[in-house]
C-alpha positions, -999 to 999 in steps of 0.1 A, spaced: -113 118 891 -143 114 869 -163 145 861 -201 140 858 -218 159 830 -253 173 837 -263 196 808 -261 200 771 -236 229 778 -214 204 798 -214 181 768 -205 209 744 -176 221 765 -163 186 771 -166 178 734 -145 210 726 -119 201 752 -115 165 740 -115 175 704 -87 199 710 -68 171 729 -74 148 699 -60 175 676 -93 175 657 -91 139 648 -117 112 652 -107 88 680 -115 57 658 -105 67 623 -77 91 631 -91 114 604 -104 149 607 -137 149 626 -168 155 606 -197 167 627 -181 161 662 -200 138 685 -193 131 721 -192 93 723 -199 74 755 -203 38 767 -238 25 767 -232 3 797 -237 9 834 -208 34 836 -219 58 808 -183 70 807 -173 93 778 -149 76 754 -139 104 731 -150 125 702 -160 108 670 -172 118 636 -211 116 637 -213 88 611 -187 67 629 -206 72 662 -239 61 646 -221 31 631 -205 22 664 -239 24 681 -254 1 655 -227 -25 661 -230 -23 699 -268 -26 697 -267 -55 672 -242 -73 695 -266 -69 725 -297 -79 706 -284 -106 683 -252 -121 697 -244 -115 734 -272 -139 746 -256 -169 729 -219 -159 724 -199 -151 754 -170 -135 735 -168 -98 745 -176 -74 716 -140 -60 713 -125 -95 710 -153 -105 686 -147 -75 663 -109 -84 662 -119 -120 653 -142 -106 626 -115 -83 612 -91 -113 610 -117 -134 593 -124 -106 567 -87 -102 561 -79 -139 557 -108 -154 538 -103 -134 505 -74 -156 494 -92 -188 504 -124 -181 484 -132 -207 458 -169 -201 454 -189 -171 443 -223 -167 459 -254 -165 437 -258 -129 447 -234 -119 419 -263 -124 395 -284 -98 412 -254 -75 414 -249 -78 376 -285 -71 370 -282 -39 391 -251 -28 372 -269 -35 339 -300 -16 349 -278 15 356 -268 16 319 -285 38 293 -307 20 268 -280 23 242 -254 8 265 -278 -20 273 -282 -28 236 -244 -28 232 -241 -53 261 -267 -75 245 -248 -73 211 -217 -84 229 -235 -117 237 -249 -119 201 -284 -112 213 -311 -90 197 -316 -55 209 -349 -61 225 -380 -40 218 -381 -22 251 -364 -20 286 -383 -50 301 -374 -72 272 -337 -61 273 -337 -70 311 -351 -104 304 -325 -110 276 -297 -100 299 -311 -122 327 -311 -151 303 -274 -145 297 -267 -146 334 -287 -178 340 -273 -196 309 -240 -205 327 -222 -198 294 -204 -167 309 -184 -163 341 -187 -134 365 -154 -121 352 -165 -122 316 -198 -104 323 -180 -78 345 -155 -71 318 -182 -65 292 -202 -42 315 -170 -22 323 -161 -19 287 -196 -6 277 -197 18 306 
């Protein structure tokens, strides 16, 4: 028998009952619940699914909403099955990767920008470059290293980690 909830008090009581049944663990992560949230299906049934940590509940809502807005109209695979396929894809492709997207250059720039000015000068010295007169010039010099194609992602990453 399904119990319909009508008030915020009903929600609170149900959340407490379910959280106790779940032994204080999030229904998805199986970790201790942080800011308990009563999760429900956003379909025609509106049935409660369990208690989740607030952040997980928000993330789940974003996934479900993105599926409805961007995918379900052209892809007939149900969301749970699609998520399993996505998980399999994420797990399997790592060993197959032969190419690194150009976004690595922006990532290296971001990591470089996090360094102190002294550390930035040390990085430039590692590439036999001048110190640069100021931050803007140092950024340009580092960017020239990235675009020169003389150094790989691994080489640049290693230098940044050593300086850090």
